[in-house]
KOLVEX-691956 format. One record per atom (N, C-alpha, C, CB): x, y, z; atom name; residue in one letter. Coordinates in nm, 3 decimals, always signed. Glycine has a CB too. Layout:
N
r px=X	py=Y	pz=Z	name=CA	resn=a
...
END
This chain:
110
r px=-12.699	py=-12.212	pz=-14.164	name=N	resn=m
r px=-12.703	py=-12.074	pz=-14.206	name=CA	resn=m
r px=-12.575	py=-12.003	pz=-14.160	name=C	resn=m
r px=-12.828	py=-12.003	pz=-14.150	name=CB	resn=m
r px=-12.521	py=-11.923	pz=-14.247	name=N	resn=k
r px=-12.401	py=-11.848	pz=-14.211	name=CA	resn=k
r px=-12.435	py=-11.741	pz=-14.109	name=C	resn=k
r px=-12.337	py=-11.784	pz=-14.335	name=CB	resn=k
r px=-12.344	py=-11.719	pz=-14.016	name=N	resn=k
r px=-12.363	py=-11.618	pz=-13.911	name=CA	resn=k
r px=-12.292	py=-11.487	pz=-13.944	name=C	resn=k
r px=-12.313	py=-11.671	pz=-13.778	name=CB	resn=k
r px=-12.199	py=-11.490	pz=-14.042	name=N	resn=v
r px=-12.129	py=-11.369	pz=-14.084	name=CA	resn=v
r px=-12.104	py=-11.378	pz=-14.234	name=C	resn=v
r px=-11.995	py=-11.350	pz=-14.005	name=CB	resn=v
r px=-12.134	py=-11.269	pz=-14.304	name=N	resn=i
r px=-12.110	py=-11.259	pz=-14.448	name=CA	resn=i
r px=-12.047	py=-11.123	pz=-14.476	name=C	resn=i
r px=-12.243	py=-11.278	pz=-14.530	name=CB	resn=i
r px=-12.000	py=-11.104	pz=-14.597	name=N	resn=a
r px=-11.934	py=-10.978	pz=-14.633	name=CA	resn=a
r px=-11.983	py=-10.927	pz=-14.767	name=C	resn=a
r px=-11.782	py=-10.996	pz=-14.635	name=CB	resn=a
r px=-11.985	py=-10.796	pz=-14.781	name=N	resn=t
r px=-12.017	py=-10.733	pz=-14.908	name=CA	resn=t
r px=-11.895	py=-10.741	pz=-14.999	name=C	resn=t
r px=-12.063	py=-10.586	pz=-14.888	name=CB	resn=t
r px=-11.916	py=-10.713	pz=-15.127	name=N	resn=q
r px=-11.804	py=-10.712	pz=-15.221	name=CA	resn=q
r px=-11.701	py=-10.605	pz=-15.183	name=C	resn=q
r px=-11.855	py=-10.688	pz=-15.363	name=CB	resn=q
r px=-11.746	py=-10.491	pz=-15.132	name=N	resn=e
r px=-11.653	py=-10.386	pz=-15.089	name=CA	resn=e
r px=-11.562	py=-10.436	pz=-14.977	name=C	resn=e
r px=-11.731	py=-10.261	pz=-15.041	name=CB	resn=e
r px=-11.620	py=-10.508	pz=-14.881	name=N	resn=a
r px=-11.540	py=-10.563	pz=-14.772	name=CA	resn=a
r px=-11.444	py=-10.669	pz=-14.822	name=C	resn=a
r px=-11.631	py=-10.622	pz=-14.663	name=CB	resn=a
r px=-11.490	py=-10.755	pz=-14.912	name=N	resn=i
r px=-11.405	py=-10.862	pz=-14.967	name=CA	resn=i
r px=-11.286	py=-10.801	pz=-15.042	name=C	resn=i
r px=-11.487	py=-10.954	pz=-15.061	name=CB	resn=i
r px=-11.310	py=-10.696	pz=-15.118	name=N	resn=s
r px=-11.201	py=-10.630	pz=-15.190	name=CA	resn=s
r px=-11.099	py=-10.570	pz=-15.094	name=C	resn=s
r px=-11.256	py=-10.520	pz=-15.281	name=CB	resn=s
r px=-11.146	py=-10.506	pz=-14.988	name=N	resn=l
r px=-11.055	py=-10.447	pz=-14.889	name=CA	resn=l
r px=-10.977	py=-10.556	pz=-14.816	name=C	resn=l
r px=-11.133	py=-10.361	pz=-14.789	name=CB	resn=l
r px=-11.041	py=-10.666	pz=-14.784	name=N	resn=i
r px=-10.971	py=-10.778	pz=-14.720	name=CA	resn=i
r px=-10.860	py=-10.828	pz=-14.811	name=C	resn=i
r px=-11.070	py=-10.893	pz=-14.687	name=CB	resn=i
r px=-10.887	py=-10.839	pz=-14.941	name=N	resn=g
r px=-10.785	py=-10.883	pz=-15.037	name=CA	resn=g
r px=-10.665	py=-10.789	pz=-15.037	name=C	resn=g
r px=-10.844	py=-10.891	pz=-15.177	name=CB	resn=g
r px=-10.689	py=-10.660	pz=-15.037	name=N	resn=l
r px=-10.580	py=-10.562	pz=-15.033	name=CA	resn=l
r px=-10.498	py=-10.576	pz=-14.905	name=C	resn=l
r px=-10.636	py=-10.420	pz=-15.044	name=CB	resn=l
r px=-10.567	py=-10.591	pz=-14.792	name=N	resn=l
r px=-10.497	py=-10.604	pz=-14.664	name=CA	resn=l
r px=-10.417	py=-10.734	pz=-14.655	name=C	resn=l
r px=-10.597	py=-10.597	pz=-14.550	name=CB	resn=l
r px=-10.470	py=-10.841	pz=-14.714	name=N	resn=k
r px=-10.396	py=-10.967	pz=-14.715	name=CA	resn=k
r px=-10.267	py=-10.955	pz=-14.795	name=C	resn=k
r px=-10.482	py=-11.080	pz=-14.773	name=CB	resn=k
r px=-10.271	py=-10.882	pz=-14.906	name=N	resn=q
r px=-10.151	py=-10.861	pz=-14.987	name=CA	resn=q
r px=-10.043	py=-10.788	pz=-14.905	name=C	resn=q
r px=-10.184	py=-10.781	pz=-15.113	name=CB	resn=q
r px=-10.084	py=-10.696	pz=-14.822	name=N	resn=k
r px=-9.990	py=-10.615	pz=-14.744	name=CA	resn=k
r px=-9.946	py=-10.680	pz=-14.614	name=C	resn=k
r px=-10.051	py=-10.482	pz=-14.715	name=CB	resn=k
r px=-10.037	py=-10.757	pz=-14.551	name=N	resn=h
r px=-10.011	py=-10.804	pz=-14.414	name=CA	resn=h
r px=-10.014	py=-10.955	pz=-14.397	name=C	resn=h
r px=-10.111	py=-10.744	pz=-14.323	name=CB	resn=h
r px=-10.049	py=-11.030	pz=-14.501	name=N	resn=g
r px=-10.059	py=-11.175	pz=-14.487	name=CA	resn=g
r px=-10.193	py=-11.216	pz=-14.429	name=C	resn=g
r px=-9.947	py=-11.227	pz=-14.399	name=CB	resn=g
r px=-10.198	py=-11.333	pz=-14.365	name=N	resn=d
r px=-10.322	py=-11.385	pz=-14.309	name=CA	resn=d
r px=-10.376	py=-11.291	pz=-14.202	name=C	resn=d
r px=-10.300	py=-11.525	pz=-14.251	name=CB	resn=d
r px=-10.509	py=-11.279	pz=-14.202	name=N	resn=l
r px=-10.577	py=-11.186	pz=-14.112	name=CA	resn=l
r px=-10.679	py=-11.259	pz=-14.027	name=C	resn=l
r px=-10.645	py=-11.074	pz=-14.191	name=CB	resn=l
r px=-10.734	py=-11.187	pz=-13.929	name=N	resn=l
r px=-10.852	py=-11.232	pz=-13.856	name=CA	resn=l
r px=-10.931	py=-11.109	pz=-13.815	name=C	resn=l
r px=-10.814	py=-11.318	pz=-13.732	name=CB	resn=l
r px=-11.060	py=-11.132	pz=-13.791	name=N	resn=f
r px=-11.148	py=-11.027	pz=-13.742	name=CA	resn=f
r px=-11.195	py=-11.062	pz=-13.601	name=C	resn=f
r px=-11.269	py=-11.006	pz=-13.837	name=CB	resn=f
r px=-11.212	py=-10.957	pz=-13.521	name=N	resn=h
r px=-11.276	py=-10.973	pz=-13.391	name=CA	resn=h
r px=-11.374	py=-10.857	pz=-13.377	name=C	resn=h
r px=-11.172	py=-10.975	pz=-13.273	name=CB	resn=h
r px=-11.500	py=-10.891	pz=-13.353	name=N	resn=q
r px=-11.603	py=-10.787	pz=-13.338	name=CA	resn=q
r px=-11.581	py=-10.716	pz=-13.206	name=C	resn=q
r px=-11.746	py=-10.847	pz=-13.345	name=CB	resn=q
r px=-11.553	py=-10.588	pz=-13.213	name=N	resn=s
r px=-11.532	py=-10.507	pz=-13.093	name=CA	resn=s
r px=-11.661	py=-10.497	pz=-13.015	name=C	resn=s
r px=-11.479	py=-10.367	pz=-13.129	name=CB	resn=s
r px=-11.649	py=-10.494	pz=-12.885	name=N	resn=g
r px=-11.766	py=-10.485	pz=-12.799	name=CA	resn=g
r px=-11.793	py=-10.347	pz=-12.745	name=C	resn=g
r px=-11.751	py=-10.579	pz=-12.686	name=CB	resn=g
r px=-11.726	py=-10.247	pz=-12.795	name=N	resn=g
r px=-11.751	py=-10.112	pz=-12.747	name=CA	resn=g
r px=-11.623	py=-10.043	pz=-12.706	name=C	resn=g
r px=-11.848	py=-10.114	pz=-12.631	name=CB	resn=g
r px=-11.634	py=-9.951	pz=-12.614	name=N	resn=c
r px=-11.523	py=-9.870	pz=-12.564	name=CA	resn=c
r px=-11.471	py=-9.778	pz=-12.673	name=C	resn=c
r px=-11.409	py=-9.960	pz=-12.511	name=CB	resn=c
r px=-11.343	py=-9.771	pz=-12.689	name=N	resn=c
r px=-11.280	py=-9.672	pz=-12.778	name=CA	resn=c
r px=-11.322	py=-9.684	pz=-12.923	name=C	resn=c
r px=-11.131	py=-9.685	pz=-12.770	name=CB	resn=c
r px=-11.337	py=-9.804	pz=-12.975	name=N	resn=d
r px=-11.366	py=-9.822	pz=-13.116	name=CA	resn=d
r px=-11.512	py=-9.855	pz=-13.143	name=C	resn=d
r px=-11.280	py=-9.930	pz=-13.173	name=CB	resn=d
r px=-11.597	py=-9.836	pz=-13.044	name=N	resn=g
r px=-11.738	py=-9.865	pz=-13.066	name=CA	resn=g
r px=-11.761	py=-10.012	pz=-13.086	name=C	resn=g
r px=-11.791	py=-9.788	pz=-13.184	name=CB	resn=g
r px=-11.857	py=-10.045	pz=-13.168	name=N	resn=s
r px=-11.890	py=-10.185	pz=-13.195	name=CA	resn=s
r px=-11.861	py=-10.212	pz=-13.343	name=C	resn=s
r px=-12.039	py=-10.216	pz=-13.160	name=CB	resn=s
r px=-11.734	py=-10.224	pz=-13.376	name=N	resn=t
r px=-11.692	py=-10.243	pz=-13.514	name=CA	resn=t
r px=-11.609	py=-10.369	pz=-13.527	name=C	resn=t
r px=-11.613	py=-10.122	pz=-13.565	name=CB	resn=t
r px=-11.604	py=-10.427	pz=-13.645	name=N	resn=p
r px=-11.515	py=-10.542	pz=-13.665	name=CA	resn=p
r px=-11.371	py=-10.492	pz=-13.676	name=C	resn=p
r px=-11.555	py=-10.624	pz=-13.791	name=CB	resn=p
r px=-11.285	py=-10.545	pz=-13.595	name=N	resn=m
r px=-11.145	py=-10.506	pz=-13.594	name=CA	resn=m
r px=-11.066	py=-10.611	pz=-13.671	name=C	resn=m
r px=-11.091	py=-10.491	pz=-13.448	name=CB	resn=m
r px=-10.978	py=-10.566	pz=-13.760	name=N	resn=c
r px=-10.899	py=-10.654	pz=-13.846	name=CA	resn=c
r px=-10.753	py=-10.649	pz=-13.802	name=C	resn=c
r px=-10.913	py=-10.613	pz=-13.996	name=CB	resn=c
r px=-10.696	py=-10.766	pz=-13.779	name=N	resn=y
r px=-10.558	py=-10.777	pz=-13.729	name=CA	resn=y
r px=-10.480	py=-10.881	pz=-13.810	name=C	resn=y
r px=-10.557	py=-10.814	pz=-13.580	name=CB	resn=y
r px=-10.348	py=-10.871	pz=-13.811	name=N	resn=p
r px=-10.268	py=-10.983	pz=-13.863	name=CA	resn=p
r px=-10.301	py=-11.106	pz=-13.777	name=C	resn=p
r px=-10.113	py=-10.951	pz=-13.860	name=CB	resn=p
r px=-10.321	py=-11.220	pz=-13.839	name=N	resn=r
r px=-10.367	py=-11.339	pz=-13.767	name=CA	resn=r
r px=-10.274	py=-11.378	pz=-13.653	name=C	resn=r
r px=-10.381	py=-11.455	pz=-13.862	name=CB	resn=r
r px=-10.144	py=-11.362	pz=-13.671	name=N	resn=n
r px=-10.050	py=-11.404	pz=-13.567	name=CA	resn=n
r px=-10.029	py=-11.299	pz=-13.459	name=C	resn=n
r px=-9.917	py=-11.439	pz=-13.629	name=CB	resn=n
r px=-10.101	py=-11.188	pz=-13.463	name=N	resn=e
r px=-10.083	py=-11.081	pz=-13.363	name=CA	resn=e
r px=-10.203	py=-11.063	pz=-13.271	name=C	resn=e
r px=-10.053	py=-10.951	pz=-13.433	name=CB	resn=e
r px=-10.301	py=-11.151	pz=-13.278	name=N	resn=f
r px=-10.418	py=-11.139	pz=-13.191	name=CA	resn=f
r px=-10.447	py=-11.275	pz=-13.131	name=C	resn=f
r px=-10.542	py=-11.086	pz=-13.270	name=CB	resn=f
r px=-10.453	py=-11.281	pz=-13.001	name=N	resn=m
r px=-10.477	py=-11.407	pz=-12.930	name=CA	resn=m
r px=-10.628	py=-11.430	pz=-12.912	name=C	resn=m
r px=-10.406	py=-11.408	pz=-12.792	name=CB	resn=m
r px=-10.676	py=-11.541	pz=-12.967	name=N	resn=i
r px=-10.814	py=-11.582	pz=-12.947	name=CA	resn=i
r px=-10.819	py=-11.659	pz=-12.816	name=C	resn=i
r px=-10.867	py=-11.668	pz=-13.066	name=CB	resn=i
r px=-10.920	py=-11.629	pz=-12.734	name=N	resn=g
r px=-10.931	py=-11.694	pz=-12.604	name=CA	resn=g
r px=-11.051	py=-11.785	pz=-12.593	name=C	resn=g
r px=-10.936	py=-11.591	pz=-12.497	name=CB	resn=g
r px=-11.064	py=-11.846	pz=-12.476	name=N	resn=d
r px=-11.175	py=-11.938	pz=-12.449	name=CA	resn=d
r px=-11.311	py=-11.867	pz=-12.451	name=C	resn=d
r px=-11.155	py=-12.005	pz=-12.314	name=CB	resn=d
r px=-11.311	py=-11.736	pz=-12.435	name=N	resn=n
r px=-11.436	py=-11.659	pz=-12.433	name=CA	resn=n
r px=-11.470	py=-11.599	pz=-12.570	name=C	resn=n
r px=-11.427	py=-11.550	pz=-12.331	name=CB	resn=n
r px=-11.405	py=-11.648	pz=-12.675	name=N	resn=d
r px=-11.434	py=-11.601	pz=-12.810	name=CA	resn=d
r px=-11.504	py=-11.710	pz=-12.889	name=C	resn=d
r px=-11.304	py=-11.557	pz=-12.881	name=CB	resn=d
r px=-11.600	py=-11.669	pz=-12.971	name=N	resn=v
r px=-11.679	py=-11.761	pz=-13.054	name=CA	resn=v
r px=-11.641	py=-11.735	pz=-13.200	name=C	resn=v
r px=-11.833	py=-11.741	pz=-13.032	name=CB	resn=v
r px=-11.612	py=-11.842	pz=-13.273	name=N	resn=h
r px=-11.583	py=-11.832	pz=-13.416	name=CA	resn=h
r px=-11.717	py=-11.832	pz=-13.490	name=C	resn=h
r px=-11.490	py=-11.950	pz=-13.466	name=CB	resn=h
r px=-11.755	py=-11.717	pz=-13.547	name=N	resn=l
r px=-11.882	py=-11.707	pz=-13.619	name=CA	resn=l
r px=-11.875	py=-11.769	pz=-13.757	name=C	resn=l
r px=-11.923	py=-11.562	pz=-13.631	name=CB	resn=l
r px=-11.757	py=-11.768	pz=-13.816	name=N	resn=g
r px=-11.739	py=-11.818	pz=-13.951	name=CA	resn=g
r px=-11.624	py=-11.747	pz=-14.018	name=C	resn=g
r px=-11.868	py=-11.802	pz=-14.034	name=CB	resn=g
r px=-11.614	py=-11.760	pz=-14.149	name=N	resn=d
r px=-11.506	py=-11.697	pz=-14.224	name=CA	resn=d
r px=-11.566	py=-11.607	pz=-14.331	name=C	resn=d
r px=-11.413	py=-11.803	pz=-14.288	name=CB	resn=d
r px=-11.498	py=-11.496	pz=-14.358	name=N	resn=i
r px=-11.531	py=-11.410	pz=-14.471	name=CA	resn=i
r px=-11.403	py=-11.393	pz=-14.552	name=C	resn=i
r px=-11.590	py=-11.272	pz=-14.424	name=CB	resn=i
r px=-11.412	py=-11.417	pz=-14.680	name=N	resn=a
r px=-11.295	py=-11.410	pz=-14.768	name=CA	resn=a
r px=-11.179	py=-11.491	pz=-14.709	name=C	resn=a
r px=-11.251	py=-11.263	pz=-14.788	name=CB	resn=a
r px=-11.211	py=-11.612	pz=-14.663	name=N	resn=e
r px=-11.113	py=-11.705	pz=-14.604	name=CA	resn=e
r px=-11.040	py=-11.644	pz=-14.484	name=C	resn=e
r px=-11.011	py=-11.747	pz=-14.708	name=CB	resn=e
r px=-11.111	py=-11.559	pz=-14.411	name=N	resn=t
r px=-11.056	py=-11.492	pz=-14.294	name=CA	resn=t
r px=-11.149	py=-11.518	pz=-14.176	name=C	resn=t
r px=-11.038	py=-11.338	pz=-14.319	name=CB	resn=t
r px=-11.098	py=-11.579	pz=-14.067	name=N	resn=p
r px=-11.185	py=-11.610	pz=-13.954	name=CA	resn=p
r px=-11.239	py=-11.484	pz=-13.885	name=C	resn=p
r px=-11.110	py=-11.695	pz=-13.853	name=CB	resn=p
r px=-11.362	py=-11.496	pz=-13.836	name=N	resn=f
r px=-11.432	py=-11.385	pz=-13.771	name=CA	resn=f
r px=-11.479	py=-11.433	pz=-13.634	name=C	resn=f
r px=-11.552	py=-11.334	pz=-13.857	name=CB	resn=f
r px=-11.438	py=-11.361	pz=-13.529	name=N	resn=y
r px=-11.468	py=-11.398	pz=-13.390	name=CA	resn=y
r px=-11.547	py=-11.288	pz=-13.321	name=C	resn=y
r px=-11.339	py=-11.426	pz=-13.313	name=CB	resn=y
r px=-11.617	py=-11.329	pz=-13.215	name=N	resn=i
r px=-11.692	py=-11.238	pz=-13.130	name=CA	resn=i
r px=-11.687	py=-11.295	pz=-12.989	name=C	resn=i
r px=-11.842	py=-11.219	pz=-13.180	name=CB	resn=i
r px=-11.694	py=-11.211	pz=-12.888	name=N	resn=s
r px=-11.690	py=-11.262	pz=-12.750	name=CA	resn=s
r px=-11.817	py=-11.341	pz=-12.720	name=C	resn=s
r px=-11.674	py=-11.146	pz=-12.648	name=CB	resn=s
r px=-11.808	py=-11.440	pz=-12.631	name=N	resn=k
r px=-11.925	py=-11.520	pz=-12.594	name=CA	resn=k
r px=-12.037	py=-11.432	pz=-12.541	name=C	resn=k
r px=-11.888	py=-11.626	pz=-12.490	name=CB	resn=k
r px=-12.002	py=-11.334	pz=-12.458	name=N	resn=q
r px=-12.104	py=-11.246	pz=-12.400	name=CA	resn=q
r px=-12.177	py=-11.167	pz=-12.509	name=C	resn=q
r px=-12.039	py=-11.150	pz=-12.299	name=CB	resn=q
r px=-12.103	py=-11.111	pz=-12.603	name=N	resn=q
r px=-12.165	py=-11.037	pz=-12.711	name=CA	resn=q
r px=-12.243	py=-11.130	pz=-12.804	name=C	resn=q
r px=-12.058	py=-10.959	pz=-12.790	name=CB	resn=q
r px=-12.193	py=-11.251	pz=-12.824	name=N	resn=y
r px=-12.264	py=-11.349	pz=-12.906	name=CA	resn=y
r px=-12.403	py=-11.377	pz=-12.850	name=C	resn=y
r px=-12.183	py=-11.479	pz=-12.916	name=CB	resn=y
r px=-12.415	py=-11.385	pz=-12.719	name=N	resn=e
r px=-12.545	py=-11.412	pz=-12.657	name=CA	resn=e
r px=-12.648	py=-11.306	pz=-12.695	name=C	resn=e
r px=-12.531	py=-11.419	pz=-12.504	name=CB	resn=e
r px=-12.605	py=-11.181	pz=-12.707	name=N	resn=y
r px=-12.695	py=-11.074	pz=-12.749	name=CA	resn=y
r px=-12.726	py=-11.080	pz=-12.898	name=C	resn=y
r px=-12.635	py=-10.938	pz=-12.715	name=CB	resn=y
r px=-12.635	py=-11.134	pz=-12.976	name=N	resn=m
r px=-12.646	py=-11.126	pz=-13.121	name=CA	resn=m
r px=-12.669	py=-11.261	pz=-13.189	name=C	resn=m
r px=-12.523	py=-11.064	pz=-13.178	name=CB	resn=m
r px=-12.695	py=-11.367	pz=-13.112	name=N	resn=k
r px=-12.704	py=-11.500	pz=-13.171	name=CA	resn=k
r px=-12.822	py=-11.518	pz=-13.265	name=C	resn=k
r px=-12.711	py=-11.602	pz=-13.062	name=CB	resn=k
r px=-12.917	py=-11.430	pz=-13.261	name=N	resn=h
r px=-13.032	py=-11.438	pz=-13.351	name=CA	resn=h
r px=-13.016	py=-11.344	pz=-13.471	name=C	resn=h
r px=-13.161	py=-11.404	pz=-13.276	name=CB	resn=h
r px=-12.892	py=-11.310	pz=-13.502	name=N	resn=t
r px=-12.866	py=-11.222	pz=-13.616	name=CA	resn=t
r px=-12.757	py=-11.282	pz=-13.704	name=C	resn=t
r px=-12.826	py=-11.081	pz=-13.569	name=CB	resn=t
r px=-12.753	py=-11.233	pz=-13.828	name=N	resn=v
r px=-12.639	py=-11.259	pz=-13.914	name=CA	resn=v
r px=-12.568	py=-11.124	pz=-13.928	name=C	resn=v
r px=-12.683	py=-11.320	pz=-14.056	name=CB	resn=v
r px=-12.437	py=-11.125	pz=-13.910	name=N	resn=l
r px=-12.360	py=-11.002	pz=-13.926	name=CA	resn=l
r px=-12.318	py=-10.987	pz=-14.072	name=C	resn=l
r px=-12.235	py=-11.001	pz=-13.832	name=CB	resn=l
r px=-12.335	py=-10.868	pz=-14.124	name=N	resn=i
r px=-12.295	py=-10.836	pz=-14.261	name=CA	resn=i
r px=-12.183	py=-10.735	pz=-14.252	name=C	resn=i
r px=-12.417	py=-10.781	pz=-14.347	name=CB	resn=i
r px=-12.063	py=-10.776	pz=-14.291	name=N	resn=v
r px=-11.947	py=-10.688	pz=-14.284	name=CA	resn=v
r px=-11.938	py=-10.609	pz=-14.414	name=C	resn=v
r px=-11.816	py=-10.769	pz=-14.258	name=CB	resn=v
r px=-11.924	py=-10.478	pz=-14.400	name=N	resn=d
r px=-11.915	py=-10.389	pz=-14.515	name=CA	resn=d
r px=-11.793	py=-10.300	pz=-14.495	name=C	resn=d
r px=-12.047	py=-10.304	pz=-14.533	name=CB	resn=d
r px=-11.758	py=-10.222	pz=-14.597	name=N	resn=a
r px=-11.645	py=-10.130	pz=-14.590	name=CA	resn=a
r px=-11.681	py=-10.002	pz=-14.664	name=C	resn=a
r px=-11.516	py=-10.194	pz=-14.651	name=CB	resn=a
r px=-11.626	py=-9.892	pz=-14.616	name=N	resn=k
r px=-11.647	py=-9.764	pz=-14.682	name=CA	resn=k
r px=-11.530	py=-9.672	pz=-14.652	name=C	resn=k
r px=-11.781	py=-9.698	pz=-14.637	name=CB	resn=k
r px=-11.526	py=-9.561	pz=-14.721	name=N	resn=d
r px=-11.421	py=-9.461	pz=-14.696	name=CA	resn=d
r px=-11.439	py=-9.401	pz=-14.558	name=C	resn=d
r px=-11.424	py=-9.351	pz=-14.804	name=CB	resn=d
r px=-11.328	py=-9.364	pz=-14.497	name=N	resn=g
r px=-11.331	py=-9.302	pz=-14.365	name=CA	resn=g
r px=-11.242	py=-9.378	pz=-14.269	name=C	resn=g
r px=-11.473	py=-9.296	pz=-14.310	name=CB	resn=g
r px=-11.220	py=-9.320	pz=-14.155	name=N	resn=v
r px=-11.135	py=-9.382	pz=-14.054	name=CA	resn=v
r px=-11.222	py=-9.440	pz=-13.944	name=C	resn=v
r px=-11.032	py=-9.281	pz=-13.997	name=CB	resn=v
r px=-11.202	py=-9.567	pz=-13.914	name=N	resn=g
r px=-11.278	py=-9.634	pz=-13.810	name=CA	resn=g
r px=-11.190	py=-9.663	pz=-13.690	name=C	resn=g
r px=-11.340	py=-9.763	pz=-13.862	name=CB	resn=g
r px=-11.180	py=-9.792	pz=-13.656	name=N	resn=g
r px=-11.102	py=-9.834	pz=-13.541	name=CA	resn=g
r px=-10.954	py=-9.805	pz=-13.560	name=C	resn=g
r px=-11.123	py=-9.981	pz=-13.514	name=CB	resn=g
r px=-10.899	py=-9.727	pz=-13.471	name=N	resn=m
r px=-10.760	py=-9.684	pz=-13.490	name=CA	resn=m
r px=-10.661	py=-9.799	pz=-13.479	name=C	resn=m
r px=-10.725	py=-9.578	pz=-13.390	name=CB	resn=m
r px=-10.700	py=-9.911	pz=-13.420	name=N	resn=f
r px=-10.609	py=-10.024	pz=-13.408	name=CA	resn=f
r px=-10.631	py=-10.128	pz=-13.517	name=C	resn=f
r px=-10.625	py=-10.088	pz=-13.272	name=CB	resn=f
r px=-10.730	py=-10.106	pz=-13.602	name=N	resn=s
r px=-10.763	py=-10.200	pz=-13.707	name=CA	resn=s
r px=-10.683	py=-10.167	pz=-13.833	name=C	resn=s
r px=-10.914	py=-10.198	pz=-13.736	name=CB	resn=s
r px=-10.638	py=-10.269	pz=-13.905	name=N	resn=l
r px=-10.547	py=-10.251	pz=-14.018	name=CA	resn=l
r px=-10.599	py=-10.159	pz=-14.128	name=C	resn=l
r px=-10.517	py=-10.384	pz=-14.078	name=CB	resn=l
r px=-10.728	py=-10.158	pz=-14.153	name=N	resn=e
r px=-10.780	py=-10.081	pz=-14.265	name=CA	resn=e
r px=-10.771	py=-9.931	pz=-14.246	name=C	resn=e
r px=-10.921	py=-10.119	pz=-14.289	name=CB	resn=e
r px=-10.751	py=-9.884	pz=-14.124	name=N	resn=s
r px=-10.745	py=-9.740	pz=-14.100	name=CA	resn=s
r px=-10.631	py=-9.674	pz=-14.176	name=C	resn=s
r px=-10.730	py=-9.712	pz=-13.951	name=CB	resn=s
r px=-10.520	py=-9.746	pz=-14.198	name=N	resn=a
r px=-10.408	py=-9.691	pz=-14.274	name=CA	resn=a
r px=-10.444	py=-9.670	pz=-14.421	name=C	resn=a
r px=-10.286	py=-9.785	pz=-14.264	name=CB	resn=a
r px=-10.550	py=-9.737	pz=-14.466	name=N	resn=e
r px=-10.597	py=-9.724	pz=-14.604	name=CA	resn=e
r px=-10.705	py=-9.615	pz=-14.617	name=C	resn=e
r px=-10.651	py=-9.858	pz=-14.655	name=CB	resn=e
r px=-10.735	py=-9.548	pz=-14.505	name=N	resn=r
r px=-10.842	py=-9.447	pz=-14.502	name=CA	resn=r
r px=-10.977	py=-9.511	pz=-14.534	name=C	resn=r
r px=-10.811	py=-9.333	pz=-14.602	name=CB	resn=r
r px=-10.993	py=-9.635	pz=-14.486	name=N	resn=k
r px=-11.117	py=-9.711	pz=-14.502	name=CA	resn=k
r px=-11.159	py=-9.760	pz=-14.364	name=C	resn=k
r px=-11.099	py=-9.831	pz=-14.602	name=CB	resn=k
r px=-11.282	py=-9.807	pz=-14.357	name=N	resn=r
r px=-11.327	py=-9.867	pz=-14.232	name=CA	resn=r
r px=-11.426	py=-9.979	pz=-14.258	name=C	resn=r
r px=-11.390	py=-9.761	pz=-14.140	name=CB	resn=r
r px=-11.412	py=-10.085	pz=-14.179	name=N	resn=f
r px=-11.510	py=-10.192	pz=-14.179	name=CA	resn=f
r px=-11.621	py=-10.155	pz=-14.082	name=C	resn=f
r px=-11.444	py=-10.330	pz=-14.141	name=CB	resn=f
r px=-11.741	py=-10.199	pz=-14.110	name=N	resn=f
r px=-11.852	py=-10.182	pz=-14.016	name=CA	resn=f
r px=-11.949	py=-10.298	pz=-14.038	name=C	resn=f
r px=-11.923	py=-10.043	pz=-14.034	name=CB	resn=f
r px=-12.036	py=-10.320	pz=-13.944	name=N	resn=t
r px=-12.132	py=-10.430	pz=-13.955	name=CA	resn=t
r px=-12.275	py=-10.380	pz=-13.952	name=C	resn=t
r px=-12.109	py=-10.531	pz=-13.844	name=CB	resn=t
r px=-12.357	py=-10.450	pz=-14.029	name=N	resn=h
r px=-12.503	py=-10.441	pz=-14.020	name=CA	resn=h
r px=-12.545	py=-10.576	pz=-13.964	name=C	resn=h
r px=-12.573	py=-10.409	pz=-14.162	name=CB	resn=h
r px=-12.665	py=-10.583	pz=-13.915	name=N	resn=s
r px=-12.714	py=-10.715	pz=-13.874	name=CA	resn=s
r px=-12.858	py=-10.733	pz=-13.920	name=C	resn=s
r px=-12.704	py=-10.732	pz=-13.720	name=CB	resn=s
r px=-12.891	py=-10.858	pz=-13.947	name=N	resn=e
r px=-13.028	py=-10.895	pz=-13.983	name=CA	resn=e
r px=-13.071	py=-11.007	pz=-13.888	name=C	resn=e
r px=-13.040	py=-10.941	pz=-14.134	name=CB	resn=e
r px=-13.193	py=-10.997	pz=-13.842	name=N	resn=v
r px=-13.248	py=-11.099	pz=-13.751	name=CA	resn=v
r px=-13.276	py=-11.225	pz=-13.832	name=C	resn=v
r px=-13.379	py=-11.048	pz=-13.681	name=CB	resn=v
r px=-13.240	py=-11.339	pz=-13.773	name=N	resn=i
r px=-13.269	py=-11.469	pz=-13.832	name=CA	resn=i
r px=-13.360	py=-11.546	pz=-13.739	name=C	resn=i
r px=-13.139	py=-11.550	pz=-13.860	name=CB	resn=i
r px=-13.424	py=-11.650	pz=-13.789	name=N	resn=s
r px=-13.525	py=-11.721	pz=-13.709	name=CA	resn=s
r px=-13.466	py=-11.814	pz=-13.604	name=C	resn=s
r px=-13.613	py=-11.799	pz=-13.800	name=CB	resn=s
r px=-13.345	py=-11.866	pz=-13.626	name=N	resn=s
r px=-13.286	py=-11.956	pz=-13.527	name=CA	resn=s
r px=-13.134	py=-11.937	pz=-13.524	name=C	resn=s
r px=-13.321	py=-12.104	pz=-13.558	name=CB	resn=s
r px=-13.075	py=-11.949	pz=-13.404	name=N	resn=p
r px=-12.930	py=-11.931	pz=-13.394	name=CA	resn=p
r px=-12.859	py=-12.047	pz=-13.446	name=C	resn=p
r px=-12.887	py=-11.908	pz=-13.254	name=CB	resn=p
END
């Protein structure tokens, strides 16, 4: 079972961002300044560490979450969506006046 999926709105926004910035990656924010939102970065500008879990890919773009946050969310599937508005100020989509956000659905097994 997939652990992360995306809506058509999110897939379209990812396509636009790839045209402008090249290969991307997502990292689910764990709080603080940007809340708990998926942050989108150029793939070569974000270092994935030993404490990050690869949940899967959306629109051929890898999606990561911290091990600690994964433990809380391992019984869910994350659904990445996009809408108008400004979200994470460090995430690429903010320049487009758009924001990514996640919903989650409980699944029976991690």
